[in-house]
C-alpha positions in Angstrom: 6.3 -17.7 36.0 5.4 -18.1 32.5 6.6 -20.9 31.1 9.2 -19.4 28.0 8.5 -22.4 26.4 4.9 -21.7 25.0 6.7 -18.8 23.7 10.4 -19.7 21.7 11.0 -16.0 20.8 11.4 -14.4 24.9 13.5 -13.4 27.2 13.2 -13.0 31.2 14.5 -9.3 31.9 14.4 -9.2 35.8 10.6 -9.6 37.1 9.1 -9.3 33.3 8.8 -11.5 31.1 9.5 -9.8 26.7 7.7 -11.7 24.5 9.3 -10.6 21.0 7.1 -10.5 18.1 8.2 -12.1 14.6 6.3 -11.8 11.3 7.5 -14.2 8.9 6.2 -14.1 5.7 5.8 -16.6 2.3 6.7 -13.5 -0.5 7.1 -14.7 -4.1 10.9 -14.3 -5.1 9.6 -13.4 -9.5 7.2 -10.8 -7.9 9.8 -9.2 -5.5 12.7 -9.1 -8.1 10.0 -7.2 -10.4 9.4 -4.9 -7.6 12.8 -4.4 -7.4 13.0 -3.0 -10.6 10.1 -1.5 -10.5 11.0 0.3 -7.2 13.8 3.0 -5.6 13.7 0.7 -2.6 17.1 -1.1 -1.7 15.3 -3.4 1.9 11.8 -5.6 1.5 10.7 -3.9 4.2 10.6 -0.5 2.5 9.7 -1.6 -0.6 6.5 -3.1 1.2 5.7 -0.2 2.3 6.0 1.6 -0.6 3.4 -1.4 -2.1 0.9 -0.8 0.7 1.2 3.1 0.5 0.0 3.0 -3.4 -2.4 -0.1 -2.2 -4.1 2.2 -0.2 -4.6 5.4 -3.2 -5.4 3.2 -5.9 -8.3 1.7 -3.4 -9.2 5.2 -2.5 -9.5 6.4 -5.4 -12.8 7.6 -7.0 -14.2 5.9 -9.5 -15.4 7.3 -12.5 -18.3 5.6 -12.9 -19.8 6.4 -9.7 -20.1 10.1 -11.2 -21.9 9.3 -13.7 -25.0 11.7 -14.3 -23.9 13.5 -10.8 -21.6 15.9 -13.9 -23.4 19.5 -15.3 -22.8 21.8 -18.0 -23.9 25.1 -18.6 -26.2 25.1 -21.2 -24.1 25.9 -24.5 -21.0 24.2 -22.9 -19.0 23.0 -26.0 -16.1 20.3 -25.6 -15.0 19.7 -28.8 -14.2 24.0 -29.0 -12.4 23.1 -25.7 -10.3 20.6 -27.6 -9.7 22.9 -31.0 -7.6 26.6 -28.8 -4.6 26.1 -28.4 -2.3 26.2 -25.1 
């Protein structure tokens, strides 16, 4: 039998040893407070999930500098003329 002293968060259920995994991270309280002030999230878990989704979206965005020189306009295209068109 596995010693439960090695795993402080364990429990025997019948003949099965269950190990409970907890994640404890230290997060700056001021940063959390500021994040809550700009988010609709009300729990730390929801806030962290929202922050991770935003982080992934930002990292996936195409860097516009990578597109430099890859766009070709039609001959006679006048971008200044488009500014004069009322919408």
